[in-house]
KENU-161281 format. One line per field, with one value per residue (C-alpha): residue in three letters; x, y, z; residue number from 1. Coordinates in steps of 0.25 Angstrom, whole numbers, always signed. Example, Ala and Ser with C-alpha at 12.3 -4.5 7.8 and 13.67 -1.06 7.14 Angstrom:
2
r = ALA SER
east = +49 +55
north = -18 -4
up = +31 +29
k = 1 2
***
This chain:
671
r = MET ASP SER PHE GLU SER SER PRO GLN THR GLU PRO LEU LEU GLY SER ARG ARG ALA ALA ASN ASP TYR GLY ALA HIS ASN ALA SER ARG SER LEU PRO PRO ASP CYS ASP THR GLY GLY ARG PRO SER LEU HIS ASP THR GLU ASN ASP LEU LYS TYR ASN THR ASP HIS ASP SER GLU SER ASP SER CYS SER GLY SER GLU SER GLU SER GLU HIS GLU ILE LYS LYS ARG ARG ALA GLU ARG LEU ARG GLN VAL GLY GLY TRP ARG GLY TYR LEU LYS ASP PHE THR ILE PHE ALA PRO TYR LEU ILE PRO SER ASN GLU PRO ARG VAL GLN THR CYS ILE LEU VAL SER LEU LEU THR LEU ALA GLY GLN ARG VAL LEU ASN ILE ALA ILE PRO HIS GLN LEU GLY VAL VAL ALA ASP LYS LEU LEU GLY ARG GLU PRO PRO TYR ARG GLU LEU LEU ILE TRP LEU ILE LEU SER ILE LEU ASN ALA LYS SER GLY LEU GLY LEU ILE GLN GLU LEU VAL LYS VAL PRO ILE LYS GLN PHE SER GLU ARG ARG VAL THR ASP ALA ALA PHE SER HIS VAL MET ASN LEU SER MET ASP PHE HIS SER GLU ARG ASP SER ALA GLU VAL MET LYS ALA LEU GLU GLN GLY GLY ALA LEU MET SER ILE MET GLU THR ALA VAL ASN GLU ILE LEU PRO THR VAL VAL ASP LEU THR MET ALA ILE GLY VAL LEU TYR TRP LYS PHE GLY ILE TYR ALA ALA VAL PRO MET VAL PHE ALA PHE ALA SER PHE LEU GLY LEU GLU ILE THR SER SER ARG TRP ASN VAL GLU PRO ARG ARG GLN SER ALA LYS ALA ASP ARG GLU GLN ALA LYS VAL MET HIS GLN ALA VAL GLN GLY TRP THR THR VAL SER HIS PHE ASN MET PHE ASP TYR GLU ARG ARG ARG PHE GLY GLN ALA LEU GLU ALA LYS LEU LYS ALA THR TRP THR TRP SER LEU ARG ASN ILE CYS THR GLU GLY LEU VAL GLU LEU LEU GLU PRO PHE THR PHE PHE THR LEU SER CYS ILE VAL PHE TYR GLU VAL SER HIS GLY ARG ALA LYS THR GLY ASP PHE VAL PHE LEU ILE GLU TYR TRP GLY TYR LEU ILE TRP PRO LEU LYS PHE LEU SER GLN ASN TYR ARG TRP MET MET ALA ASP LEU ILE ASP ALA GLU ARG LEU LEU TYR LEU MET GLN ALA LYS PRO THR ILE VAL ASP SER GLU ASP ALA TYR PRO ILE GLY HIS VAL GLU GLY ASN VAL ASN PHE GLU SER VAL ARG PHE SER TYR ASP SER VAL ARG ASP ILE VAL LYS GLY VAL SER PHE SER ALA LEU PRO GLY GLN THR VAL ALA ILE VAL GLY ALA THR GLY ALA GLY LYS SER SER VAL THR LYS LEU LEU PHE ARG PHE TYR ASP VAL THR GLY GLY ARG ILE THR ILE ASP GLY HIS ASP ILE ARG ASP ILE THR LEU ASP SER LEU ARG THR THR LEU GLY VAL VAL PRO GLN SER PRO MET LEU PHE ASN GLY THR ILE MET ASP ASN LEU ARG TYR ALA ARG LEU SER ALA THR ASP GLU ASP ILE TYR SER ALA CYS ARG ALA ALA ALA ILE HIS GLU SER ILE ILE GLY PHE PRO ASP GLY TYR GLY THR LYS VAL GLY GLU GLN GLY MET LYS LEU SER GLY GLY GLU THR GLN ARG LEU ALA ILE ALA ARG ILE ILE LEU ARG ASP PRO GLN ILE LEU VAL LEU ASP GLU ALA THR SER ALA VAL ASP THR ASN THR GLU SER MET ILE GLN SER ALA LEU GLU ALA PHE LYS SER ASP ARG LYS ARG THR THR PHE VAL ILE ALA HIS ARG LEU SER THR ILE VAL GLY ALA ASP GLN ILE LEU VAL MET ASP LYS GLY LEU LEU VAL GLU LYS GLY THR HIS GLU GLU LEU LEU ARG THR ASP THR MET TYR LYS THR LEU TRP SER LYS GLN LEU ALA LEU
east = -121 -109 -107 -111 -97 -89 -75 -64 -57 -60 -67 -58 -66 -71 -69 -69 -80 -92 -84 -87 -102 -110 -104 -89 -90 -96 -88 -75 -73 -80 -72 -79 -79 -72 -80 -85 -83 -93 -92 -98 -107 -114 -110 -121 -128 -126 -126 -127 -133 -119 -126 -131 -124 -115 -112 -103 -102 -94 -99 -96 -95 -99 -92 -94 -90 -87 -92 -77 -76 -88 -84 -88 -98 -106 -106 -111 -122 -127 -127 -136 -145 -146 -149 -159 -166 -167 -172 -160 -153 -166 -168 -154 -154 -168 -160 -154 -167 -164 -156 -167 -172 -158 -156 -169 -171 -185 -186 -173 -179 -165 -159 -171 -169 -154 -159 -168 -158 -148 -158 -161 -146 -145 -155 -150 -136 -142 -149 -136 -128 -136 -137 -122 -118 -129 -126 -112 -117 -125 -112 -105 -117 -115 -101 -102 -113 -103 -112 -106 -112 -110 -124 -124 -110 -115 -127 -117 -109 -120 -125 -111 -110 -123 -119 -105 -101 -103 -118 -128 -116 -114 -128 -128 -116 -122 -135 -128 -121 -133 -139 -127 -126 -141 -139 -125 -131 -144 -137 -124 -133 -143 -132 -124 -137 -141 -127 -128 -141 -137 -135 -122 -124 -122 -110 -103 -104 -99 -85 -86 -78 -89 -100 -92 -90 -104 -108 -99 -106 -118 -109 -110 -126 -124 -115 -126 -136 -127 -123 -137 -142 -130 -123 -132 -145 -138 -131 -143 -150 -139 -138 -152 -152 -140 -147 -158 -151 -141 -155 -161 -149 -144 -153 -155 -140 -133 -142 -140 -124 -127 -136 -126 -115 -123 -126 -111 -106 -116 -114 -98 -99 -108 -101 -87 -92 -96 -82 -75 -83 -74 -61 -69 -73 -59 -54 -64 -61 -46 -48 -56 -47 -35 -44 -46 -32 -28 -39 -35 -21 -24 -35 -26 -14 -11 -12 -2 +7 +7 +10 +20 +12 +14 +22 +11 +0 +8 +9 -5 -10 +0 -6 -20 -17 -10 -22 -32 -23 -23 -38 -40 -31 -40 -52 -45 -41 -54 -60 -50 -54 -69 -66 -59 -71 -79 -71 -70 -85 -85 -77 -85 -99 -94 -89 -102 -110 -101 -102 -117 -117 -107 -116 -129 -121 -116 -130 -135 -143 -135 -126 -112 -116 -122 -108 -103 -115 -111 -97 -101 -112 -104 -96 -110 -113 -101 -100 -113 -109 -96 -102 -113 -104 -96 -108 -113 -101 -101 -116 -114 -101 -109 -121 -112 -105 -119 -123 -114 -122 -135 -132 -129 -142 -149 -143 -154 -151 -155 -156 -167 -178 -191 -202 -208 -194 -194 -184 -180 -180 -174 -165 -163 -153 -160 -154 -159 -154 -165 -161 -154 -149 -141 -134 -127 -129 -143 -134 -126 -130 -120 -128 -137 -148 -142 -150 -146 -151 -143 -150 -148 -134 -129 -116 -116 -103 -103 -91 -87 -77 -75 -87 -96 -106 -103 -103 -115 -124 -120 -123 -136 -139 -135 -145 -133 -140 -154 -154 -159 -167 -171 -170 -163 -170 -166 -176 -186 -185 -181 -170 -176 -188 -181 -174 -159 -157 -162 -155 -142 -143 -145 -133 -118 -105 -90 -85 -71 -66 -72 -74 -68 -71 -59 -62 -59 -61 -72 -80 -79 -84 -95 -100 -106 -116 -116 -122 -112 -105 -89 -91 -100 -88 -78 -86 -88 -73 -70 -79 -72 -58 -53 -54 -42 -34 -42 -39 -24 -25 -19 -33 -41 -55 -52 -41 -43 -45 -40 -46 -54 -47 -33 -27 -32 -28 -38 -41 -44 -53 -61 -62 -68 -78 -82 -83 -92 -101 -102 -106 -117 -122 -129 -138 -133 -118 -109 -95 -88 -74 -73 -59 -54 -44 -38 -27 -31 -30 -38 -48 -49 -52 -62 -69 -70 -76 -86 -91 -93 -102 -109 -112 -117 -131 -137 -130 -132 -118 -114 -99 -92 -79 -68 -60 -69 -61 -69 -83 -82 -91 -102 -116 -118 -108 -113 -103 -106 -100 -104 -116 -121 -123 -116 -115 -120 -117 -108 -93 -93 -105 -98 -85 -92 -94 -86 -91 -85 -84 -75 -66 -64 -62 -51 -44 -44 -38 -27 -22
north = -386 -383 -369 -362 -359 -346 -344 -340 -332 -320 -323 -319 -306 -309 -299 -285 -280 -282 -277 -263 -266 -273 -286 -285 -272 -280 -293 -287 -285 -298 -310 -323 -324 -336 -349 -356 -371 -380 -376 -363 -362 -371 -377 -377 -389 -388 -377 -376 -367 -364 -357 -370 -370 -382 -379 -385 -378 -379 -376 -361 -357 -359 -366 -369 -381 -374 -379 -381 -394 -400 -410 -405 -417 -412 -398 -402 -411 -399 -390 -400 -401 -386 -385 -396 -388 -375 -383 -381 -370 -363 -363 -360 -347 -344 -343 -330 -323 -320 -308 -302 -292 -287 -286 -282 -265 -266 -252 -245 -237 -232 -246 -251 -239 -243 -257 -253 -244 -256 -265 -255 -252 -267 -268 -257 -263 -276 -268 -260 -273 -277 -263 -259 -271 -269 -254 -258 -267 -256 -248 -258 -260 -245 -246 -258 -249 -238 -228 -220 -226 -214 -214 -229 -228 -216 -226 -237 -227 -222 -237 -241 -229 -233 -247 -244 -241 -227 -229 -240 -248 -234 -233 -248 -248 -235 -242 -255 -247 -243 -258 -266 -257 -259 -274 -274 -265 -274 -287 -283 -277 -288 -299 -291 -290 -304 -309 -300 -305 -320 -326 -331 -345 -340 -330 -341 -352 -344 -339 -324 -323 -332 -323 -311 -317 -320 -306 -301 -310 -300 -294 -308 -305 -292 -298 -309 -298 -290 -302 -306 -293 -286 -298 -311 -304 -295 -307 -315 -304 -301 -317 -317 -304 -309 -323 -314 -304 -314 -322 -310 -305 -318 -328 -341 -346 -335 -335 -350 -349 -338 -347 -358 -349 -344 -359 -363 -352 -354 -370 -369 -360 -369 -382 -376 -371 -385 -390 -380 -380 -388 -381 -367 -373 -377 -365 -357 -365 -364 -349 -349 -357 -347 -336 -343 -345 -331 -325 -335 -331 -316 -316 -324 -315 -315 -330 -332 -322 -328 -342 -337 -344 -335 -345 -355 -346 -342 -357 -359 -348 -351 -365 -360 -350 -361 -370 -360 -356 -371 -373 -360 -365 -376 -368 -357 -367 -372 -359 -354 -365 -362 -348 -353 -361 -349 -340 -352 -351 -336 -336 -349 -341 -329 -336 -343 -331 -324 -335 -334 -319 -321 -330 -321 -309 -317 -321 -306 -309 -301 -287 -286 -277 -288 -295 -283 -283 -298 -294 -282 -290 -302 -294 -293 -307 -314 -306 -311 -325 -324 -317 -326 -337 -328 -322 -336 -339 -325 -326 -340 -335 -324 -332 -342 -330 -325 -338 -336 -323 -331 -341 -331 -324 -337 -339 -336 -330 -340 -329 -320 -311 -318 -312 -306 -302 -289 -280 -282 -267 -263 -275 -277 -288 -300 -312 -326 -339 -349 -364 -359 -370 -368 -376 -372 -385 -390 -403 -398 -388 -376 -370 -379 -375 -362 -354 -341 -326 -314 -302 -287 -282 -295 -301 -315 -323 -335 -345 -359 -366 -363 -369 -369 -360 -347 -338 -346 -340 -326 -330 -334 -322 -313 -323 -326 -340 -345 -354 -368 -369 -360 -344 -332 -320 -305 -298 -310 -308 -321 -316 -323 -314 -301 -295 -298 -283 -280 -292 -289 -274 -278 -287 -283 -292 -290 -302 -308 -305 -291 -288 -275 -270 -265 -250 -239 -242 -231 -239 -252 -245 -238 -251 -254 -242 -234 -222 -221 -208 -207 -203 -215 -223 -216 -218 -234 -234 -228 -237 -248 -243 -242 -227 -223 -235 -230 -215 -220 -226 -216 -216 -217 -222 -222 -233 -244 -257 -267 -280 -285 -275 -281 -267 -267 -275 -286 -277 -265 -273 -278 -265 -260 -271 -266 -251 -256 -264 -252 -244 -255 -254 -268 -272 -287 -289 -301 -301 -313 -315 -300 -300 -313 -309 -296 -294 -293 -277 -276 -285 -277 -265 -272 -278 -264 -258 -270 -269 -254 -256 -268 -260 -247 -254 -267 -274 -289 -295 -309 -312 -324 -326 -337 -327 -330 -318 -308 -313 -315 -303 -309 -310 -323 -333 -344 -356 -364 -377 -385 -376 -377 -368 -375 -364 -351 -341 -330 -331 -333 -343 -352 -352 -358 -372 -381 -376 -375 -361 -363 -372 -362 -351 -359 -363 -348 -344 -355 -349
up = +139 +146 +140 +153 +156 +155 +150 +160 +149 +141 +128 +116 +108 +95 +83 +83 +74 +84 +95 +90 +91 +101 +103 +105 +115 +126 +123 +121 +137 +141 +146 +151 +165 +172 +171 +184 +186 +190 +204 +201 +189 +178 +166 +156 +162 +176 +187 +202 +213 +220 +231 +236 +250 +254 +269 +279 +292 +304 +317 +317 +302 +289 +278 +263 +255 +241 +228 +223 +232 +224 +213 +199 +197 +209 +205 +191 +198 +206 +195 +187 +197 +198 +183 +186 +197 +188 +176 +167 +161 +159 +174 +177 +168 +174 +188 +182 +182 +196 +191 +182 +192 +193 +177 +173 +175 +178 +186 +179 +167 +164 +163 +155 +145 +145 +141 +130 +124 +124 +117 +107 +104 +103 +93 +84 +84 +79 +68 +65 +64 +52 +46 +45 +37 +28 +26 +23 +12 +7 +6 -1 -11 -14 -16 -25 -33 -34 -26 -14 -1 +7 +13 +15 +22 +31 +35 +38 +47 +55 +57 +61 +71 +77 +79 +85 +99 +97 +93 +98 +105 +113 +118 +120 +130 +136 +141 +145 +156 +165 +161 +166 +178 +182 +182 +189 +200 +201 +201 +209 +220 +220 +221 +232 +241 +238 +244 +255 +260 +259 +271 +280 +274 +261 +264 +272 +263 +250 +246 +246 +233 +227 +232 +226 +213 +212 +215 +204 +194 +193 +181 +174 +174 +167 +157 +154 +152 +143 +135 +133 +129 +122 +117 +115 +111 +101 +95 +93 +87 +78 +73 +71 +63 +56 +51 +47 +39 +32 +28 +23 +15 +10 +13 +21 +16 +24 +36 +39 +41 +51 +59 +58 +62 +74 +79 +76 +85 +97 +95 +95 +108 +115 +111 +115 +129 +131 +127 +135 +147 +156 +153 +156 +169 +173 +169 +177 +189 +188 +187 +200 +207 +203 +208 +221 +224 +221 +229 +241 +240 +239 +250 +259 +257 +272 +275 +263 +268 +282 +277 +265 +254 +243 +235 +238 +234 +221 +217 +220 +212 +201 +201 +200 +189 +181 +182 +178 +166 +162 +163 +155 +145 +141 +141 +133 +122 +120 +119 +109 +101 +102 +98 +86 +81 +83 +75 +64 +62 +58 +45 +40 +43 +36 +25 +23 +24 +14 +4 +4 +3 -8 -16 -13 -19 -31 -34 -33 -20 -12 -14 -12 +0 +6 +7 +13 +23 +27 +29 +39 +45 +48 +59 +65 +63 +68 +82 +86 +83 +90 +102 +103 +107 +116 +122 +125 +133 +140 +144 +150 +158 +163 +166 +174 +181 +184 +190 +202 +205 +202 +213 +222 +220 +222 +235 +245 +260 +271 +282 +277 +284 +287 +280 +293 +297 +305 +311 +326 +329 +343 +349 +363 +361 +368 +360 +361 +355 +357 +354 +343 +333 +320 +309 +297 +290 +296 +300 +312 +322 +325 +336 +344 +352 +358 +367 +374 +377 +377 +384 +379 +383 +387 +381 +377 +374 +366 +368 +364 +354 +340 +332 +345 +338 +343 +330 +325 +336 +331 +317 +320 +329 +316 +309 +299 +300 +305 +317 +314 +327 +338 +337 +340 +345 +348 +356 +355 +339 +331 +323 +311 +312 +312 +299 +297 +295 +309 +315 +310 +313 +328 +328 +327 +328 +330 +323 +326 +312 +308 +293 +289 +275 +267 +270 +279 +294 +294 +282 +290 +303 +296 +290 +303 +303 +289 +295 +306 +307 +309 +323 +325 +320 +329 +341 +337 +335 +348 +356 +348 +353 +338 +335 +340 +332 +319 +320 +322 +308 +297 +290 +302 +299 +285 +286 +277 +285 +274 +269 +281 +290 +288 +291 +304 +317 +323 +335 +326 +317 +329 +335 +322 +322 +335 +331 +320 +329 +338 +326 +322 +337 +337 +349 +348 +347 +343 +346 +337 +344 +343 +350 +348 +338 +346 +357 +371 +371 +358 +365 +377 +368 +360 +372 +379 +365 +364 +379 +378 +365 +372 +384 +377 +377 +380 +368 +367 +364 +359 +360 +353 +360 +361 +371 +384 +391 +382 +387 +402 +403 +394 +400 +394 +389 +379 +377 +364 +360 +348 +345 +359 +370 +382 +392 +395 +406 +410 +411 +427 +425 +415 +424 +436 +431 +422 +409 +393 +396 +408 +400 +388 +399 +406 +393 +388 +402 +401 +388
k = 1 2 3 4 5 6 7 8 9 10 11 12 13 14 15 16 17 18 19 20 21 22 23 24 25 26 27 28 29 30 31 32 33 34 35 36 37 38 39 40 41 42 43 44 45 46 47 48 49 50 51 52 53 54 55 56 57 58 59 60 61 62 63 64 65 66 67 68 69 70 71 72 73 74 75 76 77 78 79 80 81 82 83 84 85 86 87 88 89 90 91 92 93 94 95 96 97 98 99 100 101 102 103 104 105 106 107 108 109 110 111 112 113 114 115 116 117 118 119 120 121 122 123 124 125 126 127 128 129 130 131 132 133 134 135 136 137 138 139 140 141 142 143 144 145 146 147 148 149 150 151 152 153 154 155 156 157 158 159 160 161 162 163 164 165 166 167 168 169 170 171 172 173 174 175 176 177 178 179 180 181 182 183 184 185 186 187 188 189 190 191 192 193 194 195 196 197 198 199 200 201 202 203 204 205 206 207 208 209 210 211 212 213 214 215 216 217 218 219 220 221 222 223 224 225 226 227 228 229 230 231 232 233 234 235 236 237 238 239 240 241 242 243 244 245 246 247 248 249 250 251 252 253 254 255 256 257 258 259 260 261 262 263 264 265 266 267 268 269 270 271 272 273 274 275 276 277 278 279 280 281 282 283 284 285 286 287 288 289 290 291 292 293 294 295 296 297 298 299 300 301 302 303 304 305 306 307 308 309 310 311 312 313 314 315 316 317 318 319 320 321 322 323 324 325 326 327 328 329 330 331 332 333 334 335 336 337 338 339 340 341 342 343 344 345 346 347 348 349 350 351 352 353 354 355 356 357 358 359 360 361 362 363 364 365 366 367 368 369 370 371 372 373 374 375 376 377 378 379 380 381 382 383 384 385 386 387 388 389 390 391 392 393 394 395 396 397 398 399 400 401 402 403 404 405 406 407 408 409 410 411 412 413 414 415 416 417 418 419 420 421 422 423 424 425 426 427 428 429 430 431 432 433 434 435 436 437 438 439 440 441 442 443 444 445 446 447 448 449 450 451 452 453 454 455 456 457 458 459 460 461 462 463 464 465 466 467 468 469 470 471 472 473 474 475 476 477 478 479 480 481 482 483 484 485 486 487 488 489 490 491 492 493 494 495 496 497 498 499 500 501 502 503 504 505 506 507 508 509 510 511 512 513 514 515 516 517 518 519 520 521 522 523 524 525 526 527 528 529 530 531 532 533 534 535 536 537 538 539 540 541 542 543 544 545 546 547 548 549 550 551 552 553 554 555 556 557 558 559 560 561 562 563 564 565 566 567 568 569 570 571 572 573 574 575 576 577 578 579 580 581 582 583 584 585 586 587 588 589 590 591 592 593 594 595 596 597 598 599 600 601 602 603 604 605 606 607 608 609 610 611 612 613 614 615 616 617 618 619 620 621 622 623 624 625 626 627 628 629 630 631 632 633 634 635 636 637 638 639 640 641 642 643 644 645 646 647 648 649 650 651 652 653 654 655 656 657 658 659 660 661 662 663 664 665 666 667 668 669 670 671
***
């Protein structure tokens, strides 16, 4: 069935009577989430593990070819294979049991009590849905018998209040709050922790917007549970009880139309979903394309401004919006027709039941009050029928949205602690690369048999052309990736044998483009060491030659840095990064082009700050540099070319012979 598709539109609400009870209140505020095309989630007969990596790396960095470039035929083929692997839809749905520990409150007595109360109120409402119409029928019979029905009317009033939002409905809503908060907290925390524990290969290959969107789908899981327990389960119970009540009061001829109506509503929804699946798919695809165009334009506002492309971006967004509206029109038209057919079934079903009850009353087998019962009870019957079809669509939509989170949770980190991993403890800083080889794709080596040693307190510079493998060496040291050959040791410990936590506590980096959070300067600095006092931070900033600049700002250390530090100059951002690393106080320091984007005066201040920091103890330092003038004092210079370590020595040693380093040095002197 192709009905595992959701609507990109808001579903129209049905009627108003039931909204006062337990169906309408929930659904009145719901809208169907945007659909996803074949590139992102399954139809009913195909799905796919989107977390299967498709990698295409260059020599220095990772890149990912997204699923958007794949043909629809290939996507469907891969999804069909996924279904075959998991054993059809039963196996597919079984995958979602991964969330069970986060949704079942096994050790939460308060939440368990709330669930029990919620189920009891649901059961009470089911009984009241029959008792209230029955009591109104009793009132009608009393009136026909010319008897005052005050007592019966009072009972009807009490039952109605109990069944309203001020009665059991109020209790139901109150106990739902801690249940939903429990599930949201557990699922969201688990998903966030899982993503943060995934390895570099995952984060470098996945679009951050897609990951964020998947993390937001925890709400879809809660909606699934709420729909299943608060909507579909009561609906099934209501329909079952309705068939039984109609059979009990009016015989088999009244029960059969109800069964037929139930089957017709559900069958019509499934059939219409198949009919409407492709328009919904295209509508969702156009919706995502419009969102992408808008996101790119807003995110790249600076670039748009530099090239004065505002008119172009407006036209581009307008075209995407027009394509979305056109695609949505087809879906909406078909959906309106479907809703019309659903609405058409209602009066025919009521007409049939009314005729049967009239017949029973006219032959003395039923009372006039029974017809009043039917009229009142019909409001409780038609809402389950109508909402069963809508809940079906909502359930499928939520399931598909949650699928993104499912695939995220099924991704496994490739870099993990070994079973017998141990913390490294005190570190001297003796680093050894022993015949290290590395490949991103197991086809082409990026690092080819590199061997060198860095003694405690030494400064080791790594130079070479772009793509030579310099950054890959430091990524391997941080264990963002594992070597494919050889090994890396720190003080004789293979870094694969020590815990990631202790390894990365030992290391610190000043990147070429430091990442600052959109907060205050103080918050960004304290991120390096949360326990740091204000005086610790001031001292670090003085050492990084940035303290005077900060206190010159109107808000001082409370100054907001803007998105990615946009309100600061390049030199200020770089010196803040140095202040952070001083607070961090690592034994092994990596400087990745730390001064490449600043002017000469700023570079001089940064170099002085770094030299002072390196010399305060025997700190091992790795420097990646294109500007060779910054590393002439290094104890050891490694020259890399196409993944190979081709030369090694001090600045003076490398200039004595005809070396690649000498050629690079001469070219830079000529500039």
